[in-house]
N, C-alpha and C positions, 0 to 999 in steps of 0.2 A: 607941612611936616608935623608928625604926631609929637606932642609934648608929653613927657613922662614925669609924673610927680612921684619921687621916690620917698619911701619911708627910710629915714636915716638910721633907724635901728635895724639890726639884722643885715647890715652890709657884709659882703664877703671881705675877709681880711686880706686874702691873697688872690689876685686874678692873674691868670696866664692867658696870653693871646698868641694864636698862630696867625700871623699876618699874611694872608694868602690872596693872590689875585692881581698883583701889580702888573705882571706881564700881559695877562689877558685884558686888563683895563686899557693898556696902551694899544694892543692889537685891535680891539674893538673900535678904536679911534683912528686907525690907520697909522699909528705911530710905532716907532721902534720900542722894544721892551725897556730900554733904559729910562724912557720918559715915564713909564709906569712906576719905576722905582723912585724917581724924583718926586712924583706925586705922593707916593706912599710915605716918603720921609716927612712930608708935611702932616700927614695923618698921625704919625707917631707923636709929633709935637702936640697936636690937638687932643689926643687921647691921654697923654701923660698929664696935661694941664687939667683936663676934666677929672681924671682920677684923683689928682692932688686936691682939687676943690671939694670933692666928695668926702675926702678923708680916708681913701683906700690906703691901707698900711703897706701893701707890697704889690708891685706890678712887674710881671716877668714877660718880656717880649721875645718871641722866637724870631730873631733877626737874621740868622745865618746858620744853617745846619751843617754838620760835618759832611753830609752828602752834597751840599751845594758847591763844594770845590770842583765837582765834575762839570759844572756849567761852563759855557764858553769863557775864555780868558777875558775877553772884553767886558762881558757882563759882570764877572767877578771883580774885575778892577774897578768898574763903576761903583759897585756896591761898597767896596772898601773906601773909595773916595767919598761917597755919601755918608758913610759911618763917621769918617774923620770930620766932615763938614758939620754933621749933626752935633757931634761932641763939642766942637768949637763954638757953634752957634748957641748951644743950650747951656754952656758952662755957667754963665751968670745966673740963669734961671734955676739951675740945679742947686747952686750954692746959696742963692738968696732965698730959696723956698724950703730949705731944710731937707732936701732930697739926698739920700745916700745912693750913690751909683755903685752897682756891682756888675761883674761880668762872669759868666760861667761858660765852660766848654774848653776845647783844646786851644787855649789862647796863644800858645807858642806858634801856631800856624798863621797867626795874623801878621800882616806886613809891619815892618818896623815903624813906618810913618803913622799907622793907626795906634800902635802901642805907645808911641811918644805922646799921644794926646790922651788916650784912654787911661793909662796907668797913673799919671799925675792927678787926673780928675777923680779917680777912685780913691786915691790917698787923701786929697783935699776934702772930699765929701764924707769921709769915713765916720766922722763923729755926728753927722746929721741924723735926725731920727723921726722926722715928720712922715716920710715915705721912703721905701726902698725901691728903686728902679733897677731891675736886673735885666741885662741884655744877654741873651743866649747867643753866643758867637762861636762858630765852628763847634756847635753843640749837638749831641745826640743822647737820647735817654738810655739806649742800650749801652753806649760807650760809658756813660756815667756810672751805670750799675757795675759794669766790668771793672772800672777803675776802683770803685769802692770795695769790690770783692778782692782785688789785688792788694789793697791796703790792709784788709783784714788778714789775708794770707801771710803777708809780711809780718804782721804783729804776732801771729801764731808761730811762725817760723822762728822769730826772735825771742819767743817765750814770754811776750808781754801779755798774752791772753791764751786761753785754752780754746780748742775748736768747739767744745760744747758750750762755750760762753757766747758764741756767735748767735745773734738774734735778729729778727726783723728790725728792731730799733737800732742795734749796733750798726747794721748796714745803712740804715737811714741817716744816722748821725755823720756818716762820711760822705754825704752827697751835698755838694755846694748849692745845688738848686733848692734845697729844703732848709737852708739856714733861716729863711723867713717863714718856715712852716709849710705844710702841705697846701697846694692850691685848693681853694674852695670852689672857684669857678674858672673853667677854661673855655675860651671863646675861639672859634675858628671862623674866619671870614672866607669869602670866595666860593661858597656853595658846596665845597667838598665836605664829606662827613667821615673823616679819619683823623688820627692823632699824629701821624707822621713823626714818630720817635721823639715826642715832646714830653718831658717830665713824667716818664713812664712809671717810675716808682711812686711818686708823690700823688698822682691823680687817681689812686685806687678808689677813693670815694668822692672825687670832685664832681660837681655838677657841670654838664656839658651844654653849650649853646652853639649851634651852627647857623651862621648868618649867610644869606645869599649875597650880601653886599660884597663887592670887591674891595680890597683894603683901601685904595685911594678914596672910595666913596663912603667909607665907614665914618660916621659922625658921632659926636658926643651923645646925640639922642639914641643912636643905635647901642652905644654902651649902656645907657640908662635902661633901654628895653631889655637887654640881656640881664642886667642886675635885677630888674623887676621880675623877670622870669625866675631867677634864682630865689628871690625872696618868697615866691609863691610855692616853693617846693618843700617837701618834708624830708629832711636829711636824717636817715636812720642809722647809717654806719653799721649795717648788718643786724641791727636790733629790730624788735617788733615795733611797728608804728602805732600811732594813736588809733584807738578803736573806731571803726566806721559806725556812723549812725545806722540803726536798723532800717531797712527799707519798709515803707508803708505799703502793706498789701491790702488792696480794696476788699472789703467783705462782701461776698456774694450772698444775698438772701436765699434761704432754702426754697426750692421750687415746690 
């Protein structure tokens, strides 16, 4: 295994991860898809711990999309069970390590047995400040933008703001996913190279890393490699970058 020695300056403050490949991981091993989700749950623990050790300030994990409700009922039920089990198993580590747990998305669609564990842990950890772990649950980036736009429309209708006061920043401030700031780095595992409706508004200037590793195989060293790639990039945010050194052109003597 390649070991990555990271420069602890210039770390991304907010990392988002699209955790893809659980089902394929299981199928490649002749197993049912649920086994891949169980293995992926262990990877979540591994990556949360590695991020906390590095001092990453915010980690957002795309755990369940709004579109995932269309999957077979058996698979959805298992994912909800795994979410509940993860929250119960990690409660002590979250509270003992100063991690603040957040959840974004259409949380009202989650089963009551998940909310019964999720909501108290969010409340208990709300004053922690070492790292914010955000779980995107029943989440969609387009849906989040639409919800923020509705909120602004209501404020205009009620006379609390004028339409000409609506700005990109006022829209951004109404998006729960960006309470911790825009993502600096977004990683997608599983070999696909698309965003899949994740943090659409916030990732305007995020650095993207696509890993061929299926999520259950994604190790701390793969996280370090993604961060190392991030650290080697120049983030310009639409501005002009540092000037390039002039190319050395060999002088050809006159004939």
